[in-house]
Structure formats: C-alpha cells, structure tokens
TORBA-490337 format. One record per residue: chain; x, y, z of N, C-alpha, C in turn; residue number from 1; residue in one letter. Coordinates in steps of 0.001 Angstrom, whole numbers, plus 500000, padded with zeros to 6 digits. Each point is the difference from the previous one (the first is absolute). Example, Ala and Ser with C-alpha at 12.3 -4.5 7.8 and 13.67 -1.06 7.14 Angstrom:
2
('A',(513190,494310,507800),(499110,501190,500000),(500900,501200,500000),1,'A'),
('A',(499650,501050,499280),(500820,501190,500060),(499230,501090,500730),2,'S'),
This chain:
179
('A',(295736,360395,175408),(500010,498792,501199),(500636,498674,499480),1,'M'),
('A',(500923,499580,500711),(500931,499032,499656),(499447,498570,501027),2,'R'),
('A',(500071,498957,499502),(499948,498734,501040),(500768,500175,500996),3,'N'),
('A',(499488,499876,501391),(500642,500171,500868),(501334,499152,500162),4,'P'),
('A',(499891,498756,499753),(501018,498928,499863),(501091,500111,498903),5,'V'),
('A',(499613,500621,498984),(500962,500601,499014),(500627,501213,500599),6,'D'),
('A',(499461,500794,500558),(500299,501365,500321),(501244,499626,501312),7,'F'),
('A',(499647,499123,501051),(500927,499619,500970),(501381,499566,499244),8,'I'),
('A',(499887,499069,499081),(501224,499443,499341),(500740,501247,499292),9,'A'),
('A',(499222,500951,499297),(500758,501112,499404),(500507,500818,500772),10,'S'),
('A',(499469,500350,501110),(500294,500778,500927),(501461,499613,500821),11,'H'),
('A',(499938,498728,500328),(501120,499198,500696),(501193,500215,499093),12,'H'),
('A',(499619,499554,498685),(501290,500395,498993),(500335,501544,500061),13,'S'),
('A',(499340,500834,499847),(500334,501149,500123),(500750,500950,501199),14,'Q'),
('A',(499659,499362,500896),(500542,500402,501408),(501314,499322,499949),15,'V'),
('A',(500182,498995,499617),(501218,499053,499954),(500966,500962,499113),16,'I'),
('A',(499698,500527,498779),(500818,500494,498991),(500256,501568,500498),17,'S'),
('A',(499289,500550,500954),(500353,501121,500560),(500872,499838,501387),18,'E'),
('A',(500199,498935,500108),(500888,499513,501308),(499453,500442,501387),19,'G'),
('A',(498725,499890,500046),(499384,499862,501079),(499602,498729,501001),20,'G'),
('A',(499752,498956,498855),(499708,498787,500510),(501165,499096,499849),21,'E'),
('A',(500431,499569,501465),(501336,499076,499814),(499468,498697,499724),22,'P'),
('A',(498648,499472,500349),(499335,498662,499815),(499710,499636,498380),23,'V'),
('A',(500656,499608,499342),(499742,499615,498590),(499142,498941,499667),24,'H'),
('A',(499551,499117,501042),(499177,498947,499826),(498620,500704,500519),25,'D'),
('A',(498940,500156,499141),(498836,500312,500349),(499406,499368,501110),26,'L'),
('A',(499839,498907,499922),(499214,499065,501017),(500731,500680,501465),27,'A'),
('A',(501452,499814,499820),(500668,500512,501412),(499595,501276,500491),28,'E'),
('A',(499972,500813,499002),(499633,501372,499998),(498406,500111,500841),29,'A'),
('A',(499148,499353,499357),(498750,499877,500521),(499853,499496,501579),30,'L'),
('A',(500961,499092,500202),(500125,499238,501144),(500553,501050,501157),31,'G'),
('A',(500603,500881,499655),(500414,501035,500761),(499045,501087,500321),32,'L'),
('A',(498889,500075,499515),(498975,501110,500361),(499486,500244,501311),33,'E'),
('A',(499775,498893,500763),(499304,500208,501294),(501270,500799,500926),34,'P'),
('A',(501360,499565,499866),(501075,500294,500605),(500468,501720,499461),35,'E'),
('A',(499800,500187,498601),(500183,501170,499713),(499024,500961,500267),36,'R'),
('A',(498741,499638,500321),(498865,500988,500451),(500151,500502,501252),37,'A'),
('A',(500721,498974,500784),(500487,500296,501400),(501227,500766,500006),38,'A'),
('A',(500765,500545,498868),(501155,500602,499995),(501118,499265,500167),39,'G'),
('A',(499975,498716,499722),(501150,499270,500126),(500455,499489,498378),40,'R'),
('A',(501392,499518,499769),(500219,499538,499115),(499816,500961,498435),41,'H'),
('A',(500241,501157,500212),(499920,500961,499295),(501330,500709,499481),42,'M'),
('A',(500029,500253,498835),(501496,500415,499631),(500178,501343,500271),43,'P'),
('A',(501383,500082,500737),(500182,501474,500647),(499804,501145,499022),44,'E'),
('A',(500732,500122,498726),(500025,501153,499243),(498454,500213,499336),45,'A'),
('A',(499192,499241,499923),(498922,500200,498907),(499002,500659,500913),46,'F'),
('A',(499722,501124,499021),(499025,500972,500853),(498546,499596,500015),47,'R'),
('A',(499653,499196,498930),(498451,499782,499740),(499716,498684,500684),48,'W'),
('A',(500144,499849,501375),(499845,498538,500517),(498804,499379,499837),49,'R'),
('A',(498661,500838,499814),(498999,499537,500103),(499624,499255,498522),50,'R'),
('A',(500829,500347,498993),(499845,499583,498599),(500239,498171,500251),51,'T'),
('A',(500859,499737,501112),(500354,498691,500150),(499002,499017,500481),52,'L'),
('A',(498793,500540,500108),(498702,499328,500507),(499193,499567,499035),53,'L'),
('A',(500541,499243,499175),(499254,499760,498484),(498870,499963,500099),54,'Y'),
('A',(499212,498977,500634),(498707,499783,500165),(498943,501301,500365),55,'R'),
('A',(500837,500449,500881),(499067,501384,500487),(500083,501149,498848),56,'E'),
('A',(501016,500098,499092),(499934,501097,499042),(499142,499519,498979),57,'I'),
('A',(499895,498599,499817),(499270,499446,498785),(498442,499769,500281),58,'A'),
('A',(499653,500353,501132),(498387,499946,500216),(499439,501338,499639),59,'S'),
('A',(499508,499947,498854),(499695,500939,499264),(498520,500755,500409),60,'F'),
('A',(499191,499014,500451),(498420,500114,500013),(500031,501457,501161),61,'S'),
('A',(500569,500071,500904),(499954,501026,500883),(500431,501375,499171),62,'G'),
('A',(501151,499868,499479),(500355,501349,499190),(499011,500334,498925),63,'Q'),
('A',(499275,499153,499284),(499010,500258,499148),(498778,500641,500553),64,'I'),
('A',(499575,499340,501135),(499029,500276,500786),(499995,501472,500343),65,'A'),
('A',(501216,500525,500442),(500332,501466,500496),(499847,500802,498744),66,'R'),
('A',(500412,499663,498773),(500152,500731,498971),(498518,500401,499387),67,'Y'),
('A',(499129,498681,500182),(498592,500202,499628),(499246,500952,500815),68,'L'),
('A',(500530,499775,501352),(499210,500900,501124),(500177,501415,499653),69,'E'),
('A',(501390,500265,499807),(500428,501501,499910),(499417,500663,498825),70,'V'),
('A',(500419,499311,498616),(499622,500567,498814),(498726,499674,499292),71,'F'),
('A',(499378,498881,500574),(498746,499532,499267),(500211,498969,498978),72,'G'),
('A',(499236,498868,500043),(500190,499113,498897),(499934,500558,498439),73,'R'),
('A',(499354,501118,499932),(500015,500570,498728),(501240,500654,499567),74,'D'),
('A',(500755,500422,500809),(501350,500734,499826),(501159,498952,500125),75,'N'),
('A',(499831,498617,500211),(501202,499223,499832),(499804,498963,499143),76,'V'),
('A',(501029,499551,499225),(500211,499183,498761),(500922,499007,500337),77,'H'),
('A',(499592,498742,500351),(500806,499006,500433),(500400,499105,498509),78,'I'),
('A',(501206,499737,499823),(500813,499175,499005),(500443,498791,500477),79,'V'),
('A',(499497,498954,499424),(500668,498607,500527),(501523,499957,499248),80,'V'),
('A',(500989,499850,500568),(501087,499730,499414),(500245,498985,498967),81,'F'),
('A',(499236,498945,500134),(500162,498788,499115),(499336,500414,498805),82,'D'),
('A',(498540,500900,500051),(499542,500687,498999),(501051,500790,499128),83,'D'),
('A',(500458,500713,500789),(500807,501035,499510),(501216,499432,498928),84,'L'),
('A',(500426,498877,500394),(501204,499223,499303),(499188,499382,498592),85,'R'),
('A',(498797,499616,500441),(499467,499035,498874),(499376,501208,498949),86,'A'),
('A',(499816,500884,500374),(499472,501185,498965),(500375,501374,500384),87,'D'),
('A',(501144,500316,499990),(500680,501325,500336),(499205,501101,499348),88,'T'),
('A',(499980,499975,498933),(499463,501064,498866),(498415,500410,500489),89,'Q'),
('A',(499223,498608,500139),(498740,499949,500340),(499698,501066,501490),90,'G'),
('A',(500684,499392,500593),(499769,500269,501612),(500804,501656,500036),91,'Q'),
('A',(501083,500268,499433),(500533,501409,499939),(498635,501043,499346),92,'F'),
('A',(498942,499446,499136),(499201,500649,499434),(498881,500250,500910),93,'A'),
('A',(499689,498997,500596),(498983,499942,501184),(500371,501067,500972),94,'R'),
('A',(501240,500100,500621),(500361,500918,500828),(499897,501399,499454),95,'V'),
('A',(500184,500331,498808),(499734,501191,499128),(498737,500470,500231),96,'L'),
('A',(499278,498868,499668),(498395,500334,500037),(499621,500364,501244),97,'S'),
('A',(500423,499351,501026),(499566,500229,501428),(500254,501264,500329),98,'F'),
('A',(501263,500435,499638),(500478,501561,500216),(499634,501006,498957),99,'L'),
('A',(499060,499631,499159),(499085,500796,498856),(501283,500767,499324),100,'D'),
('A',(500967,499098,499414),(501192,500367,499282),(499802,499113,498675),101,'I'),
('A',(500279,500875,498780),(499967,499181,498734),(500488,498759,500093),102,'D'),
('A',(499135,498750,499738),(500301,498486,500313),(500748,499694,498772),103,'A'),
('A',(500075,500679,498876),(500548,499639,498910),(501803,500205,500040),104,'T'),
('A',(500185,501025,501139),(501534,500097,499958),(500754,498780,500410),105,'F'),
('A',(501210,499982,499458),(500938,498868,500049),(501375,500506,500265),106,'R'),
('A',(500611,499647,501153),(501288,500307,500177),(501077,499400,499178),107,'P'),
('A',(501342,500276,499626),(500724,499451,498993),(500311,498408,500547),108,'S'),
('A',(499777,499682,500966),(500207,498747,500243),(499679,499743,501387),109,'S'),
('A',(499683,498620,500444),(499734,499477,501394),(500859,499400,500583),110,'F'),
('A',(501431,500628,500157),(501062,498828,500413),(499948,499802,501419),111,'A'),
('A',(500505,498882,500378),(500412,499624,501116),(500850,501121,500829),112,'V'),
('A',(499415,500476,501166),(500909,501071,500583),(500739,499481,501356),113,'V'),
('A',(499462,499184,500681),(500609,499522,501142),(500206,498272,499883),114,'N'),
('A',(500709,499514,499062),(500382,498718,500142),(500545,499320,501057),115,'A'),
('A',(499987,498761,500379),(500594,499234,500945),(501561,500499,499894),116,'N'),
('A',(500684,500086,501120),(501378,500302,500186),(500559,499153,501229),117,'K'),
('A',(501377,500034,499689),(500694,499573,501171),(501461,500829,500151),118,'R'),
('A',(500291,500372,500901),(501213,500646,500583),(501338,499088,499706),119,'M'),
('A',(500922,500538,499076),(501243,499143,499836),(500631,499949,501269),120,'R'),
('A',(500110,501070,500850),(500848,500021,501236),(499553,500994,500841),121,'S'),
('A',(499628,499349,501313),(499352,500773,501336),(501116,500739,500572),122,'K'),
('A',(501341,499564,499791),(501002,500616,500627),(500241,501397,499430),123,'A'),
('A',(499905,500087,498685),(499933,501112,499252),(498930,500881,500113),124,'L'),
('A',(498720,499546,499912),(498764,500791,500419),(500216,500698,501247),125,'M'),
('A',(500203,499247,500946),(500068,500441,501517),(501063,501144,500084),126,'D'),
('A',(501235,499762,499367),(501100,501128,499871),(499722,501120,499329),127,'F'),
('A',(499421,499908,498902),(499848,500960,498970),(498641,500628,500110),128,'A'),
('A',(498917,499334,500653),(498466,500531,499799),(499485,500018,501584),129,'V'),
('A',(499777,498785,500408),(499200,499940,501274),(500518,500455,501045),130,'R'),
('A',(501467,499692,500675),(500562,500283,500891),(501489,500247,499845),131,'N'),
('A',(500392,501189,499270),(501131,499940,500076),(501034,500348,501373),132,'P'),
('A',(501092,499786,499922),(500875,500187,501282),(499939,501611,500303),133,'P'),
('A',(500264,500454,500970),(499784,501145,500279),(501259,500998,499242),134,'S'),
('A',(501080,499309,499997),(501092,500855,499110),(499578,500277,498662),135,'W'),
('A',(499498,498887,499488),(499664,500165,498427),(498857,500977,499908),136,'A'),
('A',(498906,500414,501029),(498993,500819,499743),(500729,501280,500268),137,'S'),
('A',(500727,500277,500989),(500477,501106,500146),(500873,500487,499073),138,'I'),
('A',(500803,499320,499442),(500955,500185,498779),(499008,500591,498764),139,'T'),
('A',(499176,499111,499558),(499087,500246,498996),(499245,501461,500262),140,'A'),
('A',(499457,500131,501085),(499252,501311,500385),(501047,501026,499853),141,'R'),
('A',(501194,500083,500330),(500935,501321,499792),(500435,499900,498635),142,'A'),
('A',(499909,498984,499298),(500586,500397,498529),(499038,499854,498886),143,'I'),
('A',(498817,499646,500013),(499014,499603,499172),(498867,500867,500329),144,'L'),
('A',(499229,500654,499064),(498567,500541,500172),(499098,498915,500114),145,'P'),
('A',(498650,500228,500818),(499314,498875,500105),(499386,499377,498591),146,'P'),
('A',(499900,500736,499037),(499435,499555,498599),(501147,498936,499583),147,'S'),
('A',(501070,500344,500148),(501227,498983,499648),(499938,498741,501012),148,'A'),
('A',(499988,500192,501252),(499905,498710,500960),(498662,499108,499577),149,'R'),
('A',(498848,500701,499602),(498817,499225,499667),(500535,499316,498499),150,'N'),
('A',(500615,500833,499058),(500132,499106,498842),(500857,498832,500253),151,'A'),
('A',(500879,500028,500710),(501070,498903,500528),(499164,499042,500574),152,'I'),
('A',(499344,500168,500964),(499104,498914,500616),(499072,499356,498874),153,'K'),
('A',(499285,500592,499347),(499069,499454,498571),(501155,499212,499414),154,'L'),
('A',(500845,500553,499219),(501034,499164,499374),(500503,498699,500622),155,'A'),
('A',(500408,500003,501198),(500193,499103,500785),(498775,498779,500175),156,'V'),
('A',(499041,500708,500198),(498597,498972,500121),(499982,499607,498625),157,'K'),
('A',(499955,500591,498959),(499397,499343,498532),(501342,498927,499822),158,'R'),
('A',(501123,500319,500253),(501265,499017,499413),(499957,498718,500834),159,'L'),
('A',(499463,500124,501210),(499988,498947,501266),(498718,499145,499887),160,'N'),
('A',(499098,500428,498841),(498728,499403,499903),(500076,498660,498825),161,'T'),
('A',(499468,499235,500141),(499777,498992,498852),(498468,499475,499999),162,'R'),
('A',(499491,499927,498687),(498687,499556,499865),(499999,498743,499686),163,'Y'),
('A',(499028,499394,500720),(499801,498313,499713),(498581,499650,500471),164,'E'),
('A',(499593,499022,499329),(498491,499479,500336),(500173,499354,501521),165,'P'),
('A',(498709,500584,500730),(499906,499517,501473),(500098,498470,500027),166,'R'),
('A',(500267,499619,500995),(500026,498387,500072),(498322,499621,500590),167,'R'),
('A',(499641,498884,499499),(498667,499674,500167),(499772,499482,501385),168,'E'),
('A',(498864,500360,500470),(499567,499681,501553),(499520,498612,499828),169,'M'),
('A',(500335,499317,501221),(499996,498471,500078),(498297,499844,499839),170,'S'),
('A',(499361,499002,499505),(498772,499881,499882),(499344,499955,501516),171,'P'),
('A',(500812,499492,500952),(499625,499827,501409),(499735,501458,500602),172,'K'),
('A',(501004,500574,499955),(499976,501422,500298),(498891,501021,499376),173,'L'),
('A',(499880,499630,498970),(498809,500787,499029),(498809,499667,500567),174,'R'),
('A',(499800,498429,500453),(498647,499855,500407),(499622,500439,501462),175,'A'),
('A',(501205,499914,500766),(499897,500523,501223),(499812,501410,500196),176,'T'),
('A',(500340,500806,499209),(499736,501674,499871),(498783,500122,499587),177,'L'),
('A',(499532,498987,499039),(498577,500258,499245),(498972,499881,501004),178,'T'),
('A',(500171,498899,500872),(498968,499628,501139),(500300,501189,500686),179,'R'),
C-alpha cells in the first residue's frame, strides 16, 4: 500500500514515460480530471484512459475493502510501501511468514525494478512502439516474425528511456492532495 499522494506523482510520471499523458505538469493534469471523466481532453492513442483519473485510481480504501470482503482479513497481508523501503528485508520476511514460507530465505538482491524514467523522444515511441504508421506495420508484419517485431519494440523502448529522479511535488500541491 503506497501513500496515495506519492502514488499519484509516481503514476503520473509513469504514464508520461509510456507516452500516454501529454500533460507533464501534475497540477495541470489533476485539473483536467473533471473534463477527462466526461471523456474530454483525453489523448487519442492512449488505450487506458481511466488511468488518467489519478485521484480515482489512488483511492485505495474501496479496493482494499473489496479484497478483504472477498478473501477475508486473515488471507490478506498489507505492506505499507514506506515500511518496505525502510526495511525491505524485514518486510520481505513478514510476507514470507504470512505465506507460511521459510522467512529466512533471502533473494540475491532487492534491486529497484521500476525506477523513475522519462522518454527521450515521443516521436520515436509513437513511430516504433505505440502508433506506427500503417505502411511500417504492414512492412514489418510482412518481413518479420512476431518475436522479432516484439524484440525491436522492446529495444527501441529501452534505448528511448532515460532514468532520472522524479521532480519534487510542490508543497502546496502535496498539501491539497493530502487534504
């Protein structure tokens, strides 16, 4: 479970890096939510439009309530993200214990898997991955097997990605979202 305010900032950055959010200013993107909920100001090619309703998807209480109702409190283990960051091994051991797995097991590392990233070129991402022109798609399908097309898309995505720290949220916006 992540702090919803931190999740909103992280999710906004993630959607930008995938080319789905054209509005790079978080406060501006949040201001568009009422319009977007009504189906306006949505990016054309982005398939997961509901993910641009940041406050809605960061409202975790209903999601948790449904899990508890379906699976029962004894069958759900919630880990607070800040606790995981502060004590990764300890939280990992508690999850293993909850699952009745040997809590002394340790993986070779607890590396960060999904660090904050930015797209180098939206035009390249659109052309090669998200929305290639029909002539390019037709040509690629005619000469390349699906595995090669997927490998090329993954390579372009990897080369078109740079990793960088996320910009800090303004204290005013953080206070507004926290309220």
